[in-house]
N, C-alpha and C positions, 0 to 999 in steps of 0.2 A: 510609617512608610508611605511615600507618595506613589501615585500611579506611574509617574514618569520614572521613578526609581525601579519599580517592579519590572517595567518593560525593558530596562537596561540589562537585566540579569538572565542568564540561562539557568537550567535546573541545577547544575553543579554549583554555580555561584550562590544560588538561593539556599541550597542545602548547607553550604559552608557558612553563610551568614547566620542561619538559624542555629547551627551547631555551636558557633562561637558566641551566641547570645546577643548579637547585634540587632537582630529582629526576631519576632516570634512567628511561629507557624500560623497563629491566628491572624496576624497582620498580613502575611503573604496570601493566605487563602482569601481573606477579605478583599484584597486587591484583585485577585483573580475573579472572584464573583462580581465585583464591581465592573470589571472589564467585560465580563460575559453579558451582564445586563445592559451594558452600553452598546455593544456591537452585535449581539446575536440576533436581534430582531431584523437587522439588515442582511445578515449573511446566512441565517438559519443553519448553523453548524451543529448546535446542541439540540438533539431531539428529545432527550429525557434528562432534564436537570436534576441534580441532587444537591442543590445549593444549601438547603437548610442543614442537611447532614454534614456537609463540608464545613460550614460555619460553626458547627458545634465542636469542632476539633480545637481544643485550646492549647494543647502541648504536642510537640513533635515526638514521634516514637524514637526508636533506637537504630533504625536502618540507615543505610548510606545516603538515601535521598529523603530522609524524614522531614515531613512538613511541606514538601513540594507538591503543588496541585497538578493533577493530570486529568485527562479525559479518556474514557474507554470507548472503543468502537462498538456500535450496536449490532455486531455480527461476531459470533463466538465471544471470547472474553467475558464469559458468563459470570454473573454475580448471583449468589444464592438469594432467592426470594424476590428478585427484580426482573421485570420483563426484558427479554432479549428478542427483539422482533425481526432481526435480519432485514429490516426495511420493508416488511411485508405485513399486510393486513391478515394474511393467513397465519402468521406467527405472533400476532399481538397478544395471544394468551400463553405464549411460551415463557414459563417462569421456572428457571432452573432450580433444582433442589440443592445444588452445591456450587461452590466457586470453581472456576477453571484454574488450571495451574498458572496461567498468566496472571490472573487476579490475585492468587495466593502469593505469588512472588512479588508483585507490586506492593501488596499490603505489608509483606515482610520487610520491604525496603523503606516503609514508612510513607509512601506516596498517598496523597489525599485525593479521592475521586470527586470530581465536580459534576459528573453525569456521563451521558453516553452520546456519541456523535452519529450523525445521519449517514446512511449508506443507501445506495440503490437496492432495489429488491434482490435479496440473496447475494448482493455484491457482484452482480452480473455485468455491470456496465462501467465504462470509463468516465461516466458522468454521475452526479448524485442528485437525481430528480425522481424520487419515489412517489407513488400515488399516496402512500401513507403519510409521509412527512413533508412533501412538497420539495421544491428545488433549493439546493444549497448553492450559495453564490461565492465567487472568488473575491476576496477582499482587495486585490489589486485592481479589479474591474468587476463590479457587481453585475455587469451585463453578460459575463461569461462564466463557464463552469469552473469549479476548483478541481475537476477531475473526479475519478472514482477508482475503486469503490470506497477508498478511505477519504472521500472528499470532505466530509464533515470534520474529520481530524485535521486534514491539511489546512482547511480554511480557518479553523480555530487557532492553530499554532501560528499561522501567518498573521492573523489578526491580533496576536498577543494575548489571547485569553489564558493560555497555559504554555509553558515552554516545551512540553512533551505530551503527545497524545497517542493512544494505542491505535495500531493499524494492522492489517494483514494483507497478504499478497499471494493471490492464486494465479495471476496473469499480468501483474503490473500494478496492483492496487496500493502498494506503498510508493513505488517509484513514479507513477503517473501523477498523483496529487503532489508529490514532492517537486516534480518538474514544473507543474502549473502554478504552484504557490511559492516558489522560490525557497524550498526547504531542502534539508538533507534527508535522504531516505535510503536505508539499507535493508535489502531483503536477505536474510541469513540463509545458510545452507540447509538443505533438507536434514531434519533430525537435530538441528542445533537448539531449537526451542520446543519444548514439549507442548503438544496439543491436548494433553490429558486434562482430566481423567476420563472424559466421555468420548474422546476421539483418539484413534491411534495415529493415523496419518491424514491430516485434513486435505480434502480434495485428492485422495489417492497419493498423497505426498507432494502434490504440486503447490500447495499453499502453506504458508508459515506466518506466524505472528511476529511483530516487532513494533516499531514506533516511527513517527515522523517528528523531526526536531529542527530547531534553528541552527544548532551547532553540532559539529562532528563529535565533540567530547560528550555531549548529552546522549547521543546514540550509542557511543561506546560504553558509557556508564550504564545505560539501560540494558545493553547486551550482557554485561556482567550480572545484572540483576536477574535477567530472564533465562539465560542459557543454562543448559544442563538437562539431563533426562529425568523422568519421573518413573515411579514403579509401574511396570507393565508397558512401557513404551516399546514399540516394535524393534528398535535398534538404538544403539548409542554410537556417537562419534566422539573422537578424542577431544578433550578440553585443551585449551591453549596452555603453554607453559607458564604464562603470566597473564594477569587480567588484561582485557582489551583496553581498558582505560590507561593502563601503563604502557602497553605495547604501542598504542597510537602516537605516543609522544616521541617515539624513535623514528628518525627519518628513514624512508624506504631506500633500499639499494637501487641502483640503476635498473630501470624496468624496460623490457621490450614490449611494446604495446601495438597491437594490430587495430587499425582504424577502418571503419566502413560507414557509409552514410546512405546507401541505397536500401530500400525496404526488402526484407526477405520474401515478401509476398508480391514484389513488383508493383506496389501501390505508390502514389505520389508522396514525396517528402517535402515539407515546407522549407523555404530557403532559410528562414530564421533558425530552424533546427540544424540545418547543415552548417550555417555560419557558427553556431555555438560549438559544434564539434571541432571545426577547423581552428577556431580560436583556442579551444582547450588544447589542441595538439601543439600549437605554437607555445603555449605556456609550459606544457610538459617538456618540450625540447629545450626551452630556456632553463628548466630545472635539471637538465642533464639526462632525461630519459630518451629512449630511442622509439620513434613512432613511424610506422609505415602502413601503407594501405594493405590490408589483409583481412580476410573474414573466414569463419569456419565453413567447411564444405558440407552444407546442410541443405536438403531439399525443403525449400520454404513452404511450398504448398502442402507437402506431406506433414510438416510441422503444424500448419494451420488446421488441417483435417483432424489430426490427433488431438489438438487442443480443443476443438469444437466438439469432438466426440466426448471428451471429458465434461464439457458444459452440459451436453444432452443428458449424459448419465447422472451427473450430480443433481441437476435440476429435477429430473423425474423422480429421483430417490427422495429428495427433500420434500417435494410436493406430496408424494405418497405418505411420508412420515407425518406431515402436517395434517393431512386428511384423517389418517388413522388415529393419531395420538391427541390432536388438538381440535378435531371436528371442523377443520377448515373446509370451505366450499370452493367450487371452481371460481366463482365471481370474486373471491377474496384475493385472487392472484391477478397480476397485470397481464394484459393480452400477450405481450412478448414472452413472458415467463410461461404462460400456458402453451404457447407454440413450441418453445424449447422442450417443454415436458412431453408434448406429443412426438417430437422428433426423437427424444430419448426413449420413449416407450416403443417406438417403431424401428429403432436401430437394431439390426440383428446382433445377437450376443457374440457370435464368432467375430464379427467385424469390430465390435467394441474391444474385444480381447486382443485382436490383431493390432489395433491402433495403440492400445496400451503397451503392448510389447515393443512397438516401434520407438517408444521413448528411449529405449536402449541404443538405437541407432544414432539418435541425436547426441546422447551422452558420449558415445564412443567417438563421434566426429569432433565434438567439442574438446574431448580429452586429447585427441590428436593435435588440435589447434594449440592447446596449452603445452604441448611438447616443444613448440617453437616460440611461443609468446607467453608472457606473464599475465597479460590481461587483454581484453578487447575494449575498444572505445567506440561508441556509436550514439546517435540521438536517443534520448529516453522516449520521446514520442515522435510520431511522424507528422503531426500537425499541431498548430497552436490551439488553445482552448476553444471549444465550440461555444456559441452563444446559448444562453438559457432557452430551452425549447427547440433549438435548431435540430436536434437529433430525434425529435419525436417521430414515431413511426407514421409515415404518410397514410392518408385515408384509404388509398387503393390497396396498400399492403395490409392494412388492418382488416379490410374486407376479405382479402385473400387468406389471411390467417384464420379468420372465423370460419370460412368455408372449409379450409383444410381440417380444422378441429372438428367441425360438424360431421364431416365425411370420414373422419379418422384416416386421413389420406397422407399421413406422415411417410409411409413406405413409398408412396408414389413420388413424393418430393425427393427422397433419397435416390430413387432410381432415375429421375429425369435430370438430375444434376443441378436443380434449382438451389439445393443446399450449398453448393459451391459458391454461388454468388452471394448468398446470405453470409457465408463465412468471411468473404472478402469485405463486404459492407461492414460487418461487425468489427473486424480487426484493422481496417485501413488506417484509422487515426492513431492507433497505438501498436504498430507491427513489430516493435523491437524488444518487447519485454517478455514474451511468452517462452523464449528459449531457456531462460534461467529457471523458469518454473518446471518445465518438463524434465530438465536435466538435474534439477535439485541443486544448482550451483548458486553461490552468492553473487549479488549484483547491487549496484547503488546508483542513485541519481544525485548529482552534485550541482548546486546552483551557481555555476560560474559565469553565466551570461544573462544580460538584460537587454531588451530591445530598445530602440530609440524612443518608443512609446512608453517605456517603463515597465514592460511585462517580463517576468522571469522566464528563462528557458533552461531546462536541465539537460545535462549530458550524462550518459550511462557508461559505467565501467562494470565489466564482469570478470570474475576470477574462477579458478578451479575450486572444486568442492573443498570446504574447510578453510578457504582463503580470506576470511573476514579480516584477519590481522593486517594483511597486505593492503586490502581495500581501505581500511581505516587509516593506515599510515599515509597512503597517497592522498586521501581526502583531507587529512589534517595538513599535509604539505600544500595542497591547493588552497585551503582555507587561509593559510598564512600568506601565500603568494598573491591571491586575489580575494581579499576579505569581502564577505558579502553582508555582514551584520549591519553595516551602515544603511543598507537598503531598507531594513526593517524600521529604522528610525524615521525614515520618510513616511512609511506606511503607518506607523504608530501615530505620528502627528496628524495624518489625514483622518484618523478615526477618533 
């Protein structure tokens, strides 16, 4: 098998070729490792290679995707006996004793792990530039970010290293890298994919695992692999009547779709992102769907405050755990992380609980929207990818953060309203993705648009809880109407 042949196939096609004996798993994995060694030095997507173990695989197993190479994200998706750092020096000694449910199911499907992909510390940012692993770069333009927090996975799939890579999404971390790297990215419904066995609901239910892929059918096939409860999960949601891989081949019925392009936080939105949505709307209308301007009646700033309260609480909890169980020191964590930890430690517990309860308000409002519309359509991100290093914390803010932590002045920041500005600064580039996380609803980024400069721009669709089948059907219809795989051929040739 030649490299050019390997790059032509998605995961489903590779599995089929292996199953029919036209190629071997060893050949496929060999091409994946060759591609990784060729491009990873330039994009820094893989932070913990497992090439030798992958190359030792001589025969495919019996699963539906047996012999297909994939990458795991270095955040959750734990492998027994292998470090899972969460992009942090404070967790570099975190070596899980058992596999996560995600890894178990991938292994059962016969997927072959090539290693782990880079993430920002704790997965907290929409860029992937951790102090531990350094910056990950976008293969479409290595001067800009591939997004985050699944930026390593997004860059690796876009660059053709593997057809599918593990990702997770607590505030857009599947959809943002999908948008910036020209990939398909589906965030499933809350409860769809088990976070077990060591976690009940990741990020209090805001986060879920899945993958980023080049094709819609690979994402559907992986959802069939990963979905379903595990023993001890906090709740179960109904499984579909038929596999998602089968359901996605059926054309969607005529859909009523509400479109909006303005940021829920009243922050600026790039014209390229607006153009992508408006172009998608025209395509949808040509396909027979009904599209009109409409948006859920949600208090955007309340949503932002609730989301950042989740940030504060989760960061402070994880830092405490790293200190207590792994012996991590303050200097092992990045400055921004330590500041978020201070804000979490100083947030009054009743206020945190109040904000957590407010998630229900957003879910009810979104549910009311779905009484009239089947989906919403909006930009995936508010801005095009930032340059590498562009979002580094300025020196004066770093000084202020150090003073705040030295004085234990987090409560003062909460009272003076300075946290409000911090929230807007943090979410301004990616204001459209958090709604699906707090409501637990499925959403996807679809690569329907490329700029004149050749950069991909994703558009986002959201559906009611449990509506992955409808999203996948629409995505497959869009993939047929405006095929995007040819764009990867140009990128593959450039590398």
